[in-house]
C-alpha positions as CSV (number, residue, x, y, z in Angstrom):
1,X,83.8,39.1,83.0
2,X,80.8,40.5,84.7
3,X,77.5,40.9,82.7
4,X,76.7,44.4,81.5
5,X,72.9,43.4,81.5
6,X,70.8,44.7,84.4
7,X,69.6,41.9,86.8
8,X,66.0,40.5,86.5
9,X,63.8,39.2,89.3
10,X,61.5,36.1,89.0
11,X,59.1,34.6,91.4
12,X,58.6,30.9,91.2
13,X,56.0,28.7,92.7
14,X,57.3,26.1,95.2
15,X,55.6,23.3,93.2
16,X,58.0,24.1,90.4
17,X,61.2,23.1,92.3
18,X,61.1,19.6,91.1
19,X,60.7,20.5,87.4
20,X,64.3,21.3,86.7
21,X,63.6,24.8,85.5
22,X,64.5,26.8,88.7
23,X,67.8,25.0,88.7
24,X,68.5,26.1,85.3
25,X,67.4,29.6,86.0
26,X,69.9,29.7,88.8
27,X,72.7,29.1,86.3
28,X,71.8,32.1,84.2
29,X,73.7,35.2,85.1
30,X,71.8,38.1,86.4
31,X,68.7,36.2,87.3
32,X,67.4,36.1,90.9
33,X,64.7,33.8,92.1
34,X,62.1,34.3,94.8
35,X,60.5,30.9,95.8
36,X,56.9,31.5,97.0
37,X,53.6,29.7,97.4
38,X,51.9,31.4,94.4
39,X,48.0,31.2,94.3
40,X,48.1,31.4,90.5
41,X,50.8,30.7,87.8
42,X,54.2,29.1,88.1
43,X,56.3,32.1,87.4
44,X,55.7,35.9,87.9
45,X,57.8,38.0,85.8
46,X,56.3,41.4,86.8
47,X,53.1,42.6,88.4
48,X,51.4,42.2,85.1
49,X,53.0,39.1,83.4
50,X,52.4,35.6,84.7
51,X,53.6,32.3,83.1
52,X,51.9,28.9,83.4
53,X,54.5,26.1,82.5
54,X,53.0,22.8,81.5
55,X,54.6,19.6,80.3
56,X,52.9,17.9,77.5
57,X,51.5,15.5,80.0
58,X,50.2,18.2,82.2
59,X,48.5,19.9,79.3
60,X,46.8,16.7,78.3
61,X,45.6,16.0,81.9
62,X,44.3,19.6,82.3
63,X,42.3,19.3,79.1
64,X,40.7,16.0,80.1
65,X,39.6,17.2,83.5
66,X,38.9,20.7,82.1
67,X,41.2,22.5,84.7
68,X,42.8,24.3,81.8
69,X,39.8,26.4,81.0
70,X,39.0,27.4,84.6
71,X,42.7,28.2,85.3
72,X,43.1,30.5,82.3
73,X,40.1,32.4,83.1
74,X,41.4,33.1,86.6
75,X,44.9,34.0,85.2
76,X,43.4,36.5,82.7
77,X,41.4,38.2,85.3
78,X,44.4,38.6,87.7
79,X,47.2,39.5,85.2
80,X,47.2,41.7,82.1
81,X,49.6,39.4,80.2
82,X,49.4,35.5,80.6
83,X,51.9,33.2,78.8
84,X,51.4,29.3,78.6
85,X,54.7,27.7,78.2
86,X,54.3,24.2,76.9
87,X,57.4,22.1,77.5
88,X,58.5,18.9,75.8
89,X,59.7,17.6,72.3
90,X,56.2,16.7,71.2
91,X,52.6,17.4,72.1
92,X,51.1,14.2,70.7
93,X,51.2,10.4,71.5
94,X,49.2,10.5,74.6
95,X,45.6,9.6,75.4
96,X,44.1,12.5,73.4
97,X,43.7,12.8,69.7
98,X,46.1,15.5,68.2
99,X,43.0,17.6,67.2
100,X,42.0,17.9,70.8
101,X,45.4,19.3,71.7
102,X,45.3,21.6,68.8
103,X,41.8,22.8,69.7
104,X,42.8,23.6,73.2
105,X,46.0,25.5,72.0
106,X,43.8,27.4,69.7
107,X,41.4,28.3,72.5
108,X,44.2,29.7,74.6
109,X,45.5,31.8,71.8
110,X,42.4,32.8,69.9
111,X,39.5,32.8,72.5
112,X,41.2,33.3,75.7
113,X,43.7,35.9,74.4
114,X,46.8,34.5,76.0
115,X,50.2,33.7,74.5
116,X,51.4,30.3,73.9
117,X,55.1,29.3,73.6
118,X,56.8,25.9,73.1
119,X,60.1,24.8,74.7
120,X,62.2,21.7,74.3
121,X,62.8,21.0,77.9
122,X,63.9,22.7,81.4
123,X,66.9,24.4,80.0
124,X,65.0,25.9,77.0
125,X,62.2,26.9,79.3
126,X,64.6,28.8,81.7
127,X,66.2,30.6,78.9
128,X,62.9,31.7,77.6
129,X,61.8,32.7,81.1
130,X,65.0,34.8,81.6
131,X,64.6,36.5,78.2
132,X,60.9,37.3,78.9
133,X,61.7,38.7,82.2
134,X,64.6,40.8,80.8
135,X,62.4,42.3,78.1
136,X,59.5,42.8,80.6
137,X,61.5,44.5,83.2
138,X,64.1,46.4,81.1
139,X,62.8,46.4,77.5
140,X,65.0,45.8,74.5
141,X,67.8,48.1,75.7
142,X,67.1,50.5,72.9
143,X,64.1,52.4,71.6
144,X,62.1,51.1,68.6
145,X,60.8,54.1,66.4
146,X,57.1,54.1,66.6
147,X,56.7,54.6,62.9
148,X,58.4,51.1,62.4
149,X,55.6,49.4,64.2
150,X,52.5,47.8,62.7
151,X,51.1,49.4,59.6
152,X,48.0,48.9,57.8
153,X,46.4,50.5,54.8
154,X,43.0,49.7,56.2
155,X,41.4,52.3,58.7
156,X,39.4,49.5,60.2
157,X,42.5,47.5,61.0
158,X,44.1,50.5,62.4
159,X,41.1,51.0,64.7
160,X,41.3,47.3,65.8
161,X,45.1,47.7,66.5
162,X,44.5,50.7,68.6
163,X,41.9,48.8,70.8
164,X,44.0,45.6,71.0
165,X,46.9,47.8,72.5
166,X,44.8,48.6,75.5
167,X,45.6,46.7,78.7
168,X,44.6,43.0,78.7
169,X,42.6,43.3,75.4
170,X,42.8,40.6,72.8
171,X,41.1,40.4,69.3
172,X,37.9,39.0,70.6
173,X,37.4,41.6,73.4
174,X,38.5,44.4,71.1
175,X,35.7,43.3,68.7
176,X,33.2,43.2,71.6
177,X,34.3,46.8,72.7
178,X,34.0,48.2,69.1
179,X,30.6,46.6,68.5
180,X,29.3,48.0,71.8
181,X,30.6,51.6,71.5
182,X,30.7,51.9,67.7
183,X,33.6,54.5,67.5
184,X,36.9,55.0,69.2
185,X,35.7,58.4,70.4
186,X,32.8,56.7,72.4
187,X,35.1,53.9,73.7
188,X,37.9,56.1,74.8
189,X,35.4,58.5,76.5
190,X,33.7,55.5,78.4
191,X,33.6,55.4,82.1
192,X,34.7,52.3,84.1
193,X,31.0,51.5,84.7
194,X,30.3,51.7,80.9
195,X,33.3,49.5,80.0
196,X,32.1,46.9,82.5
197,X,28.9,46.5,80.5
198,X,31.0,44.8,77.7
199,X,31.5,41.0,78.1
200,X,35.0,40.1,79.1
201,X,35.6,43.5,80.8
202,X,35.7,43.4,84.6
203,X,36.3,46.2,87.1
204,X,40.1,45.5,87.1
205,X,40.5,45.6,83.4
206,X,38.2,48.7,83.2
207,X,40.2,50.5,85.7
208,X,43.5,49.6,83.8
209,X,42.0,51.0,80.6
210,X,40.9,54.2,82.1
211,X,44.2,54.7,83.8
212,X,46.1,54.3,80.6
213,X,43.7,56.7,78.6
214,X,44.1,59.4,81.2
215,X,47.8,58.9,81.8
216,X,49.6,62.2,81.2
217,X,52.4,62.1,78.5
218,X,55.8,62.9,80.0
219,X,58.9,63.5,77.8
220,X,62.2,62.1,78.9
């Protein structure tokens, strides 16, 4: 019976062809792959969402030679959403102390503002990639009522949530924006040049914020 779900398109870097993940993706119905030489990331799920897949050994090696930190900075500048997919049954047991691994994962999540996911192996990675691509490209398939989203009795938290929902903004950058502008009114009225004065906000991110804030609302 043919699948009723709409197809999804995933770009994959050529260097991933020996990982076993693209082969697993080909077995998932409704997924089309485009193999390319990607300058950044291993998988592109949309113009705004990139995924970097690392085995536990890759993660350890990138921490030791510090490639991880330069790489995530480049990815965050290019893509609005970045996901690190760490593959393998365990992260520990290599050359690094477990605390070094935990520190790197915390850096990715808390300080760099990217998402971190774990997978058991190539098949699990492929299923996660296909699901993320489907959500990114087609949504849930039904609409979630806005009033069921995050609630907080604290006005300060509501302010933070509003800022964190801006394109490419994580908790650290949201805090920097609010400290710089002081109020939502000043922040939302800031020009691209004024936004670029805040650490962590480059021209591309400032442009994306302004485009969202000036986007006309259209009813279906």
